[in-house]
N, C-alpha and C positions, 0 to 999 in steps of 0.2 A: 497468440491466444487472445481471443476477445475477452473484454472485461466481463461480459455476461457469462462466459464459460468459467472464468475464475470464480465468480460468485457461486455458480452451480457446484463447482468442484469442492468448495470448502464450506458449503451450506452458509454462505455469507448473506449480508444485508447491506443495503445502501444507506449511509447516514446522510450524505448530501452529494449533490452533483448528478449529472445525467449523461455523462460521457461513457456509456456502457458498450458502445460498438467499436471503441478504439481497440486496435490490435497491439497488445503488449507482448514484447519478446523476452524481457529480462525481469527477473525477480531479485531484489536486493533485500536481505533480511538482517536486521540488527536492532538492538536497543541502544547502541552507541552511535549517536548521530555523527560523531567525528569520523567513524568508519565510512559512513555513507558519503561524506564530503570528499573522501579520497578517491571515490569512483567517478567514472564518466558514464553514467547510465543513459541509455537511449531506449525510449519506449519501455520504461520500467515501472514496476509497482514496488513501493516500499512496504515491506512486511515487518511489522514491529509491535511490540507490547508497550512501547513508551507512549503513554497517553497524556502528553502535555503539548503545549504550544510549540515547543522546540521541534517536534516531529514535523509539524506543518511548515514551519520556517525552513527547516532543513530541506524538505522536499521541494519547496519553492526555489531555494538557492541552487539545488542540484538539477532543476529542470524535470523533476518527477511529477507526473500528473495524477497519480493514484496512490493512496495509502490504504493498506489493509491492516487494521488493528486486530490482534489476536487476543485470545483469552477473555473475551467479553469485557474489555476495558471500557470504562465510562468516558465518554467524549464530551468535553465541555462546550458550552455555547460559544465561548471565545474561540475555540479551535474551529468550530463549524463556520463561524463568521469569517475568520481569516482564510480558511480553505475556499469558501465561496468567493471572496474577494480575489484570491489568487488563481481561481479556476482549477482547483484541485478537488478531485472526487474522493470522498472518504467512504471506506467500506469497513465492515466488522464481521468477526466470526468468533464462535466460542472455542474453536480448536486451538491447540498449542502451536507455537511457531514451528516446532519440529514437524508436526503432522502436516501443517499447511505447506511447508516447503517440500515435503515428500510428495504430497498429492499434486502440487503444481508442477514439480519436476517430472512426475510420471505422465502428466498431461502434455509435456513438451516445453514448458517454460524453462528458459536457460538462466544460469547464474551470470553474474557480471564478469567472471574471469574465463 
């Protein structure tokens, strides 16, 4: 699923980054970054409501190129700077994590298991 399609499906917005044509095949959703680190995500988007620097650091360590923040979380300048330095695209939506996961699964995005 192209990042552009993800944005459209969840009425999302781009916070930073321009890698919108990348094809992502996996969605990983959690607010517990330790759970994300137990996965081996490939071509994944991290879907989370955890709006702090740890989400960006975790995505970087896990090799995740895109983060989708749910529930209109406020994203700090520090997070944006780190994401830009790490080549991570940040997205946001006002929808809940539950709704986002359902919409993206219906569009064909697979889970990590």
